[in-house]
C-alpha positions as a printed NumPy array, in Angstrom:
array([[-32.085, -60.082,  21.611],
       [-29.238, -61.007,  19.283],
       [-30.991, -59.236,  16.443],
       [-31.097, -56.039,  18.501],
       [-27.37 , -56.274,  19.268],
       [-26.557, -56.763,  15.602],
       [-28.967, -54.042,  14.516],
       [-27.411, -51.262,  16.645],
       [-24.044, -51.079,  14.783],
       [-25.831, -51.192,  11.439],
       [-28.062, -48.264,  12.438],
       [-25.099, -46.269,  13.726],
       [-23.161, -46.891,  10.541],
       [-26.139, -45.875,   8.418],
       [-26.581, -42.66 ,  10.421],
       [-22.955, -41.63 ,   9.922],
       [-23.015, -42.295,   6.212],
       [-25.272, -39.294,   5.508],
       [-22.841, -36.716,   6.934],
       [-20.828, -34.754,   4.374],
       [-17.087, -35.251,   4.273],
       [-14.727, -32.742,   5.834],
       [-13.497, -31.606,   2.422],
       [-17.041, -30.922,   1.251],
       [-17.869, -28.936,   4.382],
       [-14.565, -27.02 ,   4.088],
       [-15.192, -26.142,   0.438],
       [-18.718, -24.956,   1.236],
       [-17.488, -22.791,   4.127],
       [-14.653, -21.361,   2.015],
       [-17.106, -20.379,  -0.74 ],
       [-19.426, -18.716,   1.783],
       [-16.539, -16.778,   3.337],
       [-15.31 , -15.667,  -0.081],
       [-18.792, -14.49 ,  -1.044],
       [-19.105, -12.529,   2.209],
       [-15.683, -10.942,   1.681],
       [-16.6  ,  -9.866,  -1.852],
       [-19.87 ,  -8.385,  -0.602],
       [-17.994,  -6.47 ,   2.113],
       [-15.452,  -5.18 ,  -0.415],
       [-18.278,  -4.014,  -2.671],
       [-19.983,  -2.236,   0.243],
       [-16.726,  -0.541,   1.236],
       [-16.038,   0.587,  -2.329],
       [-19.587,   1.896,  -2.613],
       [-19.356,   3.87 ,   0.627],
       [-15.911,   5.208,  -0.295],
       [-17.247,   6.432,  -3.638],
       [-20.227,   8.067,  -1.951],
       [-17.975,   9.71 ,   0.634],
       [-15.56 ,  11.058,  -1.978],
       [-18.424,  12.559,  -3.989],
       [-19.756,  14.385,  -0.946],
       [-16.431,  15.811,   0.207],
       [-15.14 ,  19.192,  -0.845],
       [-11.441,  19.93 ,  -1.164],
       [ -9.941,  20.755,   2.191],
       [ -9.222,  24.44 ,   2.768],
       [ -5.69 ,  25.426,   3.607],
       [ -5.298,  26.1  ,   7.309],
       [ -4.77 ,  29.738,   8.151],
       [ -1.443,  29.831,   9.898],
       [  0.307,  32.957,  10.935],
       [  3.508,  33.725,   9.025],
       [  6.6  ,  32.377,  10.733],
       [  8.259,  34.668,  13.209],
       [ 11.469,  36.369,  12.172],
       [ 12.732,  36.019,  15.716],
       [ 12.938,  39.768,  16.335]])
C-alpha cells in the first residue's frame, strides 16, 4: 500500500514533464498566426490584382449643366 502512495506522485510528475512550456507553445502559436496572416495578405493582393485587371475606367456621370437660375 505504501508503494502505491509513493508511486502516485511520481507518475503525476512524470506525466506533467512531457508537456511543452508556455513559451514554446506561445512561439508555435505566434508562428502559425504569422503564417496565416501572410497567406491572407497574399490572397488579398492576388484578388486585388485580378479585380483591377478586370475593371474598366469609370465613365463620367452624365450630369445636366448647372442651372443659371433664370
